[in-house]
Every structure is written in structure tokens, then in C-alpha cells.
Residue, then its C-alpha position, 0 to 999 in steps of 0.5 A: v529125567v527119564i522118559n519111556g524107561r531111558v534118559a531123555g534125548e532131543d526127541a523128547e524135549v517137548q514132552v519133558h518140558l510140558v511135564k516139568t512145567i506142570l510139576s513145577q507150577g503145581h497146576l494142570a493149566p500152567l498158563p498166564l492169565h492173558a492166555a487162559p482166563v481163570y474161573w476162580h470158583h473152580h480153580h482148585a480143581l486143576s491144582l496139583y498140591p500135593i504133587p500126585d504119584v501119577i498124572v495121566i494126560a490123555d490127548k491126541y499126541d504120541a504116547y509117552d511116560v515121563t518120570a520127573s520129581e518122583s512123579l510119573v506122568i503118562n500120556p497113552g496117546s490116541f487109541p485108534k491112531n496108535n494101533f489100539s495101544f494103551k498103557v497099564y499102570f501097576p501101582s504096587r510096583r510103580e511100573i507101566e506096561n505098554c499093551e496093544i489089542a491085536t487086530 
């Protein structure tokens, strides 16, 4: 597993575990039924089959990008909390560039 362009260490354990769980389960909400009830009529909308080339998980936690199972998972992090930084994805090269708005 590669995270942020280097082999993952102990600091990235949670991010790598999240990515591996999502990819192995093939679902954006890989939780048991007692933790997250399923509305079966819309269940297919969270399914990841076939596994996409890129998945963007946008939440408030630190930014990261993880490559696992030939799929790239990106979390740009919180825009205002990370000094207005964001990530740019280049599909033709399958590369991510970290960018920041100068303040």
C-alpha cells in the first residue's frame, strides 16, 4: 500500500485500514446492519462494483491519498482547516497534485 507517494507507516494506519475496508467490501458504507441500517431501495447507489479507478472521500479529517488494489482513494481534507489546500487529479497520468491558495 502506498500513501501520499510513499510506503505507509504507522501514522497512516487508520487511513489505510479505511481504504482497504471500502475496497474489499465494495461499498461506501461497509458497516454491519446493526450499526448502519440499509434502505434497500437505494442500496445500489453506495455499491462500488466494479471498483473505480478513483474514489474521493471528502470529510473533515487530514488530507491523504492512498493507492491500494490499483485504485486511488483521495481525501482532500477540510478546505479552510488545511490552509485552503486542495488536490488536483490528472486522469491521463493517474497523478495527484497538492495545491494551495496563497493567503
